[in-house]
N, C-alpha and C positions, 0 to 999 in steps of 0.2 A: 769286713763286715763278717760278724759271726756266722755261723749256719742256723739262720733264723727262718722258721718254717711258717708258711701261710695256711697250712692246715694241722691239725693236732694229731696226735695218736690216737684221742678220742674219735676225733671224727673217721679216722680210718676203719677203727673197731665198728662204731656205729652204722658206716654205711657199705661195709663191705660183708665178706663172708670170715673176713678173719676174727677168730675165737676172741673174746673179751679178755681171756687168762691168759691168751700169749703175750710174751714179754715183749714188751715195746722196744728193746734194744734189738729185737731180732728183725724189723723192719725199718727203723728210721733210716738206716741208708739209703734203702730204696725211695722214703720220701725224698730225701734230698737229690738223688739223680731225677728223679720226675719233674723237680722244681725247675731244677737247675737246665737240667738237656732240654723237656721238653716245653713247660711252661715260659720260662724267661724268654726263649727266642720269640714266641708269640707275643706275650705283654710288652717287651722292652725294657733293659735293664734299669732306666730310669724309674718306670711303675714299679717294678720289683723293687728299688730300694727304698722308693716313696712307703709302698708297705710295709716292709722289714722295720723302718724307722718306726712309724706308726704302733706297729707292734712292740717293739724294744720300748717306745715311750707310754705305752698303755692309753695311747690316745684314739686307737681306731675306733671305740664305742663314741667319742665326742661327737657332739650334734655338728659342728662346723666337718667334720669326715663321713656326714652319713650317706654321701653318694657313693663313697669308698668302701664302707662296709657293705652298703645293699650290693653292690658288684663284688664284692668277696664273697659274700655270703649265697647269694644267688648264680653266680657265674663262675667266679674262679675257683672256689672250693669244689665244686662237683666235677669240673674240667680236670682239676689236680688229682682229684682221686680215680679220675679213670687213668689219666697218665701213670698214676702210682700201682694201677694195676697191671698195667703193660710193662712196668719195669719188676715188680715183684714176682 
């Protein structure tokens, strides 16, 4: 599956000290490493693939996926941002 990220570059710019004018290309590789090396072993490959699939299909916001969205927004994204800061 393609490099589908569970967080956006905008999430990084809003929640870290990275300047909003910073070119996203400078830190996307760190986002990928944080997700693959730190987050995936915790969540498990199956759950990460499920999230990637929902993001690709733009169905994460559907009512049927509300529990997944809640988990993503309130737990996974903040954790992934912290992992990003370790890598970056």
